[in-house]
DRENKOLKE-279887 format. One record per residue: x, y negated, z negated of N, C-alpha, C in turn. Coordinates in pm, whole numbers, plus 32768, in hexadecimal, padded with zeros to 4 digits. Atoms other than C-alpha are relative to their C-alpha. Example, Ala and Ser with C-alpha at 12.3 -4.5 7.8 and 13.67 -1.06 7.14 Angstrom:
80598077800084CE81C27CF4805A7F888000
7FAE807780068557806A7D367FB37F937FB7
# end
This chain:
804A7FA8805C4EE4F1D7C6D5805880237F89
7FB27FE080764F54F212C570800F80977FF1
7FEE7F73801E4FD4F35CC4EF7F82803E7FC6
806B7FCA80514E9EF381C41D7F777FFC8041
808280077FC04D89F344C5187FD080898031
80247F787FD94D92F4B0C581805080627FAC
7FB27F96803D4E0DF5FAC4FC8042804E8071
7FC17FCD7F864F0EF661C6047FF680968015
7FFE7F6E7FF14F0BF7D5C5BA7F75803F8000
80877FCB80054D8FF7F7C5AA7FC6800F808C
80467FEB7F814CA5F868C6BC7FC77F7A8030
8032807F7FCC4C3AF749C7A47F757FDB7FD0
80878020802E4ACEF767C73D80017FCF7F6F
7FF4802D808B4B32F745C5CF80347F717FFB
7FC780867FFE4C05F613C61E7F987F998029
8066805E7FD04AEAF56DC6DB7F947FE97F96
8066800C806949EEF5B7C5C780367FAB7F8D
7FC3804A806E4ADEF52FC4C1800D7F6C8021
7FF2808C7FD84B27F3F1C5827F7A7FB88001
8086803C7FFC49B4F3B1C5B47FCC7FE77F73
802F800D8089496CF3E9C44480457F8A7FBB
7FB6806F803E4A7EF2F8C3D57FD07F7B8039
8034807B7FC34A00F1F4C4CD7F787FDB7FC6
8083801D803A48A5F215C43A800E7FC97F72
7FE7803780854932F1D5C2DE80237F6C8007
7FD6808C7FF149CAF090C35B7F887FA3800B
807780537FEA486EF012C3B37F9380177F98
80657FDC806347B5F0A4C28880097FA27F88
7FF4806680684783EF71C1AD7FD280337F78
80327FCC807E46BCF02BC0A38067805A7FBD
7F9D7FA3803447C1F13BC079807B7FB37FD0
7F8A804F802448DDF03BC0717FE77FAF7F81
8021804E8078482CEF62BF6E7FFE805A7F85
80017FA0806F47F4F094BE93808E80257FD8
7F757FDD801C4964F0EBBEB280477F917FB3
7FC48072804649CDEF8DBE467FCF7FF97F70
80388002808748E2EF99BD1B803A80707FAB
7FC77F8F80494965F0F0BCB880907FE37FD9
7F748020801D4ACCF076BCCE800C7FA17F89
7FFC805D80704A84EF58BBDF7FE380487F7D
801F7FB4807849E4F044BAE48074805C7FDA
7F8D7FA8801A4B0CF131BB0880727FB27FC0
7F97805480394BFEF015BABF7FE27FE07F6E
8027802580884B3EEFA9B98B800E80757F9F
7FF87F8880534B46F10FB909808880458007
7F7A7FC97FEC4CB4F14EB96A7FFB808E803A
80117F7D7FC04C44F273BA40808180318040
7F887FD87FB74D87F270BB088073802B7FA5
7F9A7FD4805F4E4FF2B7B9CB7FF180937FD8
80207F77802A4DC5F41AB9B8804F806C8046
7FC77F9B7FA74EA6F4C7BAB5809780097FF6
7F6F7FED7FFC5004F54FBAE6802580478082
7FCD7FB77F8B50DBF5D9BBFE807C804E7FD3
7F937FA7802951BAF702BBAD80377FDA7F76
7FDB8015808A51BBF6ABBA3E801D7F727FD5
7FE7808B802551F0F532BA4C7F817FAE8017
807980517FEF50D2F439BA1480027FAF8081
800E80497F825059F3A4BB5B7F8D7F9E7FF0
8066806680174FA1F25DBB1F7FD27FCD8088
8029801A7F774EEFF25CBC6C7F7880418018
807C7FBF7FD84D9BF2A0BD01801E807E8051
7FE47F847FB64D91F408BD817FF47FEF8097
801080157F714D1BF389BED480807FC4803C
7F83803A7FCE4E5AF2BABEF8806F80688004
7F9D7F947FFD4F2DF3E8BE9E7FEB8058807B
801E7FB37F874E7CF4A5BFB580347FB9807C
7FD1804D7F8D4ECAF38DC0A9809980058009
7F6E80027FFD5039F385C043803A80838032
7FC87F827FCE506EF4F7C07E7FE8800E8095
80187FFD7F704FCEF4D4C1D580677FAB804A
7FA1805A7FC050AEF3AEC22B808D803D8000
7F797FC7800851ECF458C1B1800F8076805E
7FF87F8C7FA7519DF598C26D80067FD68092
8002802F7F76515AF4D3C3AC80817FB78026
7F8980517FE25280F3E3C398808080517FF5
7F897FAF801B537CF4E2C314807A7FA67FE6
7F95806180185458F3D5C27A8080803F7FCC
7F7F7FDD803C55C9F3F8C22A800F7FBA7F79
7FF58050807A559CF2F3C11A7F787FC47FDE
8076804480345478F27DC046802F7FA07F93
7FDE8065806454A8F13ABF847F827FDE7FB3
8073801F805353BDF103BE6080277F997F96
7FEC805F806D53AFEFCFBD837F9080167F9A
805F7FDF806A5307F010BC35800480967FE6
7FED7F72801E5357F15CBB8B7F9D80327F98
80557FD680705287F168BA4A803380877FCA
7FD97F7D8037528BF2D9B9DD8041805C8068
7FBC7FB27F9A530FF359BB297FA9805B8053
80577FA67FB551DDF40BBBB380037FE98095
7FFB801D7F7151E9F35ABD018084802E803D
7F807FCC7FD1535AF3ADBD217FF980968018
800C7F707FF25304F51ABCEC7FAB80278078
80517FE57F8A51F3F50EBDF280567FF4807E
7FAC80157F8A52E7F47FBEF0806D8069800A
7F937F9F7FFE5403F565BE8C7FCF808D8024
80357F7A7FE15327F69BBE9F7FDF800D8094
801B7FFC7F7152B9F641BFFF8082800A8050
7F7F7FF87FBC5421F609C067803F808A7FF0
7FCE7F798015547CF756BFCD7FC080628062
80457FAB7F9E5375F7FFC0A680347FE8808D
7FCB80237F7C53FFF747C1D380938027800F
7F737FDA7FFD5561F7AEC174805D7F8E8022
7FAD80727FDA55EDF650C1907FE67F8B7FA2
8019808380375619F4F9C0F7800E7FEE7F6A
7FF78026808C562BF441BFAD7F9E7F8F7FE3
8056806B80305553F356BEE080557FA37FAA
7FBF8063805455E2F215BE527F927FB87FB2
8063804080565515F19BBD2A803D7F897FB7
7FCE807D8039553FF035BCAF7FA07FD07F94
8053803B806954C4EFA4BB6780567FA37FAC
7FB6806080525527EE7ABA948027803C7F7A
7FE07FB8807C5521EF61B9647FD58091800E
801D7F7080015539F0DBB9688011802F7F70
7FF97FDA808D54E2F14CB80B804C80837FF0
7FA87F8B801055D7F24EB7817FB880868008
80447F7E7FFC54D3F361B7517FCF8022808D
80277FE77F755459F334B8B7807980258054
7F867FDE7FB655BAF334B943802B808F7FE2
7FD67F798027560CF46FB87E7FA880698043
805B7F9F7FC554D6F522B8FD801280098097
7FEC80007F6E5511F4BABA66808280468024
7F7D7FC77FDF5680F518BA63800980957FDE
80017F718023562EF66BB9C67FA180508058
80647FBE7FAC5522F6BBBAC880438053806E
7FC67FAF7F955563F7CFBBCA80167FB68083
7FF1804C7F84553EF6CBBCDE805E7F897FF2
7FAB8074801B5637F5D7BC45806A7FEA806C
7F95800F7F9C5737F61EBD557FD37FAE8078
803180527F905657F569BE4E7FDC7F727FD3
802A808180375625F438BD6E80797FB17FD0
7F98805B8031570AF30FBD347FBB7F8A7FBD
803E806B804E56ABF214BC2680557F828003
7FBD808180035702F0A3BC3B7FB87FA87F9C
803D8055806556C2EFCEBB0880267F6F801A
7FEB808D7FE65698EE5CBB477F867FC78046
806F803F7FB955A4ED61BBD5800880228095
80027FD97F72553BEDD0BD30801F7F8D805D
7FE580747FA8556FEC6EBDB380847FBC7FDD
7F7B8034801E56C5EC32BD16806080268071
7FA67FE17F8F57D1EC1ABE278059807A7FE9
7FAB7F8C801C58ADED1BBD787FB28082800F
80567F8A7FF2578DEE14BD677FE2801A8093
801F7FF17F71572EEDD6BED08077803C8049
7F887FCB7FBE5896EE19BF3C801280947FE2
7FF27F738025589DEF62BE7D7F9C8056804B
80677FB37FBA5757EFD5BF19801E80078095
7FE780027F7057B1EF6AC078807880588025
7F8E7FA87FE558F8F02CC05C7FD280908019
80357F787FED5829F16CC0447FC0800F808A
80447FF97F7F577EF113C18C806180078077
7F9F7FFD7F9358BEF108C2558004808B8041
7FFC7F837FB658B5F213C3627F7F804F8000
80807FBA8005574EF277C3177FAA7FDB807A
805080167F875669F29FC4477F6E7FE17FDF
808D801180225513F2B6C3A17FF47FD37F6E
80098039808754CDF1D7C2757F707FD67FE3
808580238032538BF1ADC1AE80127FAE7F82
7FF480588074535AF098C0AC7F7A7FF87FB8
8078800D8052525FF08ABF8B801B7F967F95
7FEF806E805E5236EF4CBEBC7F9480077F95
80607FEE806D5194EF78BD66803E7FD47F7C
7FC48032807C5245EEA1BC647FB27F877FCF
8044807B802851F4ED3CBBFB7F9E7FD8806F
806780157F9B50ADECE2BCAC7FE07F6D801C
8019808C7FDD50CDEB67BCC4801D7FE88094
7FEE80247F7350BEEAC5BE1B80947FED8021
7F7580217FE15221EA3DBE0E805B80797FF7
7FAA7F8A800F52BAEB82BD937FEE80608075
801A7FA27F925213EC5CBE9A80327FC68084
7FCC803F7F865267EB61BFAB8097800F8007
7F6F7FF0800353D3EB6EBF3E80288091801B
7FE47F737FE453CAECECBF417FEF801F8094
80157FEB7F71533AECEDC0A080767FC98051
7F8E803C7FB9544FEC05C1138081804E7FE9
7F867FB780225553ECDFC0678008808A8040
7FFC7F727FDB54EBEE3BC0DA7FB38027807D
80587FD37F9353E4EE42C1ED804B80128083
7FB67FF37F8254E2EE14C30480488086800A
7FC27F7C7FFE5574EF66C29F7FA3806B8036
80637F9E7FD15432F015C3068017801E8093
7FE97FD87F765465F0D8C4457F807FF58052
807880067FAB5379F0B2C5707FAA807C7FF0
805E7F9280145242F186C53B7FEE80277F6F
800C7FE3808E527BF198C3C47FB37F907FBA
80578058804C51D3F0D5C2AD804A7FB87F8F
7FE78043807E5205EFD3C19F7F7A7FFC7FB9
807F7FF7804950F4F021C0A180077FA17F88
80058062806D5099EF02BFB77F8980237FA8
806A7FD4805B4FD3EF7CBE8B7FC37F8A7FB4
804B805D80554ED4EEC3BDB57FDB7F7E8045
803980717FB74E65EDD7BEC57F6E7FE97FDA
808D800C80264D07EE17BE3B7FE87F937F99
800E806C80624D4CED0CBD327FB37F8B803D
804380707FBC4CD5EC0CBE317F6A8019800E
808C7FDD7FEA4B89ECC5BE547FAF800A7F7F
80477FFD807F4B32ECC0BCE37FB37F7E7FEC
804C807C80194A31EBC4BC62805B7F8F7FD1
7FAC8074801F4ABDEA65BC3A80177FEE7F6B
7FF4801280904A7FEA6CBAC3803D80797FBA
7FC57F8A803E4B27EBBEBA8D80817FD97FB9
7F8C802280514C2FEBA5B97C806C806C800A
7F8D7FA67FFE4D8CEC3EB99380577FDF7F87
7FB88024807B4E09EC29B8288095801D800A
7F707FF080024F7EEBF2B811804180088088
7FCA7FF87F784FA8EBE6B98B7FFF7F768042
7FF680817FBC5011EAC7BA6B7FB17FFB8082
80447FFD7F804F49EB37BB977F697FFA7FEF
8092800A7FFF4DDCEB10BBF67FD27FD7808A
803880277F7F4CFBEA99BD0D804D7F888036
7FB2806A7FC44DC3E9BEBDFA8095800B7FE8
7F737FEF80234F0EEA37BD6C801B80947FE8
7FF97F6E800B4F49EBA8BDB5803E803C807D
7FC07FC17F8C4FD7ECA6BEAA7FB77FE68084
804680147F814EC3EC73BFAD801A7F758039
7FE480877FCD4EFBEAFBBFC4808E7FFA8037
7F777FFB7FCD5070EB45BFEF800580458088
80067FB87F805025EC41C1047FCB7FA5806E
803B80587F9B4F49EB48C1BC80637F95802D
7F9F80687FDB5053EA39C1AE8074803A804E
7F8A7FC57FC0516FEB20C20F7FE2802D808F
80217FCF7F7B50BAEBB7C3397FF87F928068
800B806E7FA1508BEA61C3D680847FE8804A
7F7E80147FBE5200EA59C425804680838021
7FC57F7D7FE15237EBCEC45D7FA180528057
805C7FBA7FA55171EC40C58D8029808F8020
7FD57F777FE7523EED7FC59C7FB880637FA5
80507FAD805A515DEE02C4837F6C7FE68016
8091800D7FF84FE7EE3FC4827FC1804D7F8C
804B7FB880664EE8EEA6C37C7FBF80798041
803E7F867FCD4E88F00FC3BE7F83801C7FAD
807C7FF1804D4D21F005C34B7FC3808B800D
80337F777FF84CE6F16CC3B8801B804B7F7E
7FE47FBF80804D86F1D0C26C7F967FD97F9A
80678030805E4C9EF0F7C19A7F7680368026
80847FD37FD54B73F15FC26C7FE680927FDB
80157F7480244BADF2CEC21F7FF980127F69
7FFE7FF280924BF0F297C0AB7F877FBF7FBF
8067805680394AF0F186C05D80227FD37F72
7FD2802780854B5EF18FBEF1809980018001
7F6F800D7FFB4CC3F10DBEF6802A7F837FB4
7FCA807780414D99F01CBE3180487FA68065
7FAE80477F9E4E39EFA7BF767FB47FD5807D
804380327F874D35EF0AC06080577F948042
7FA780587FB24DF5EE4FC171809380167FDC
7F777FEA802F4F2EEEE6C0D5804D806C804A
7FB97F9A7FB24F83EFFFC1C880337FBE807E
7FC6804D7F93506CEF40C2AF8057805A8056
7FB67FA97FA450E8EFFEC3DD80567FAC805D
7FA980437FA05213EF8EC4A47FE6803A808B
80257FD37F7B51B7EF9DC6118073804B8042
7F997FAE7FBE526EF0A3C6DC80377FB98079
# end
């Protein structure tokens, strides 16, 4: 059973009602189709660019932010590794949860950290929980720097949200997923690219249908049975950028 299939501190009747409701969502084809259609419209309108977390832009669907805080609170990681920094909003979400837990650090990796973003992140009240690594997430030197932070850590959570091509995400999975502790997650964002219409255009991007994070996840899982897709997360969210992307390492 995943961390997220129940609410451990809730009354048993609430837990049972919640589990039944989420299970009904899994089988509700009409509701799921509406969610997929809404997600496409949201992407076209850049809906996910409207939000921030503790003052830093968070380019993420609010539903995914809700899922991440649930996962972090349940896993209680000592270390969160994030590839893809952008403006730093996701780093702040992770760091704020770790601050509440009174433990851990976030390592953020990006091939380019723009000076104004670095300045804002390093000046933030939560900066002491954040370590920035500039470089390609699949470069051996970068991988070594990140893995050094994982030494001695018991609970590790990984989030992949950088270059969304199949080969890049597959390389990231091979570089970092083994650091995930049993019962924790490797979350692969933007797997929904595979679910977009075949003729959907991604201007200036190398990814698309057949070449994206979800195809990388499918290939990688074939040789890594220690991980499984936790669809209970997607079933509760319905609108998510990470269908098939919540990968839980079996306990």
